[in-house]
C-alpha positions in Angstrom: 0.0 0.0 0.0 1.2 3.5 -0.9 1.7 5.7 2.2 -0.5 8.7 2.9 2.2 11.4 2.1 2.7 9.9 -1.4 -1.0 9.8 -2.1 -1.4 13.4 -0.9 1.5 14.4 -3.1 0.0 12.7 -6.2 -3.3 14.5 -5.6 -1.6 17.9 -5.5 -0.1 17.3 -9.0 -1.8 17.2 -12.4 -3.9 14.1 -13.0 -2.2 11.2 -14.8 -4.0 7.9 -15.5 -0.8 5.8 -15.1 0.3 7.5 -11.9 -3.2 7.3 -10.4 -3.5 3.5 -11.3 -0.1 2.9 -9.5 -1.1 4.9 -6.4 -4.8 4.2 -5.7 -7.1 1.1 -5.6 -10.8 1.6 -6.2 -10.6 5.4 -5.7 -11.4 8.1 -8.1 -12.6 11.6 -7.2 -12.0 14.1 -10.0 -13.5 17.0 -11.9 -13.6 17.0 -15.7 -13.3 20.5 -17.2 -14.9 21.4 -20.5 -11.9 20.2 -22.5 -12.1 16.8 -20.8 -9.0 17.4 -18.6 -9.2 15.7 -15.2 -8.4 17.5 -12.0 -8.3 16.0 -8.5 -11.4 17.1 -6.5 -9.4 18.4 -3.6 -10.5 19.1 -0.9 -13.9 17.8 -2.3 -16.0 18.0 -5.4 -18.3 20.6 -3.9 -15.5 22.8 -2.7 -13.5 22.5 -5.9 -16.6 23.5 -7.9 -17.5 26.4 -5.6 -14.0 27.8 -6.0 -14.1 27.5 -9.7 -17.7 28.9 -10.0 -16.8 31.9 -7.8 -13.8 32.6 -10.0 -15.7 32.1 -13.3 -18.6 34.3 -12.2 -16.5 36.8 -10.3 -18.6 36.5 -7.2 -18.0 35.7 -3.5 -19.0 32.4 -2.0 -21.8 34.1 -0.2 -23.1 35.6 -3.5 -22.8 32.2 -5.2 -24.9 30.6 -2.5 -27.5 33.4 -2.7 -28.0 32.8 -6.4 -28.6 29.1 -6.1 -32.3 28.4 -6.7 -34.0 27.0 -3.6 -35.0 23.8 -5.5 -31.3 23.0 -6.0 -30.3 23.4 -2.3 -30.3 19.6 -1.9 -28.6 19.1 -5.3 -25.9 21.7 -4.9 -23.2 19.7 -6.8 -25.7 19.2 -9.7 -26.3 22.9 -9.8 -22.6 23.7 -9.6 -21.9 21.3 -12.5 -24.6 23.1 -14.6 -23.3 26.6 -14.0 -19.6 25.6 -14.5 -20.2 23.0 -17.3 -17.8 20.7 -15.5 -18.5 17.1 -14.4 -17.9 15.6 -10.9 -16.7 12.0 -11.2 -16.4 9.2 -8.6 -15.3 5.7 -9.4 -18.8 4.4 -10.0 -20.8 7.5 -11.0 -20.7 11.1 -12.2 -22.8 14.2 -11.9 -23.2 16.6 -14.8 -23.9 16.7 -18.5 -21.0 15.3 -20.6 -19.8 17.1 -23.6 -17.8 15.1 -26.2 -14.4 15.8 -24.6 -15.6 14.8 -21.1 -17.3 11.7 -22.5 -14.1 10.7 -24.3 -12.1 11.1 -21.0 -14.7 9.1 -19.0 -14.5 6.3 -21.6 -10.7 6.4 -21.4 -10.9 6.1 -17.6 -13.3 3.2 -18.0 -10.9 1.4 -20.4 -8.2 1.9 -17.8 -10.3 0.4 -15.1 -10.6 3.6 -13.1 -14.2 4.4 -13.8 -16.7 1.6 -13.3 -20.0 3.3 -13.8 -22.3 3.9 -16.7 -21.7 6.5 -19.4 -24.8 8.2 -20.7 
């Protein structure tokens, strides 16, 4: 088993399929940007997307929270993926609408045994 410090170091670097496969077992928590590039979801999917959305929209976290429709309060990650056009990915599922680049990356992750869910 790879030690904690090595895993933390890997997750602070750009995502690489080969490095990820050699470091983790049955673990995948990433964000796919519009070009299909994968980014580790550190510290979490929600926090990563919040940070990106605030930067994209040029708003504070408080303002971002205030513009979230009340019907999306319990689907906050889904709402964040809609406004960012990014996709949140775990090893068995994803949240968001895939564009062709994101779908291609998810298929590549599946071919490499990192993603085990459906691709719709």
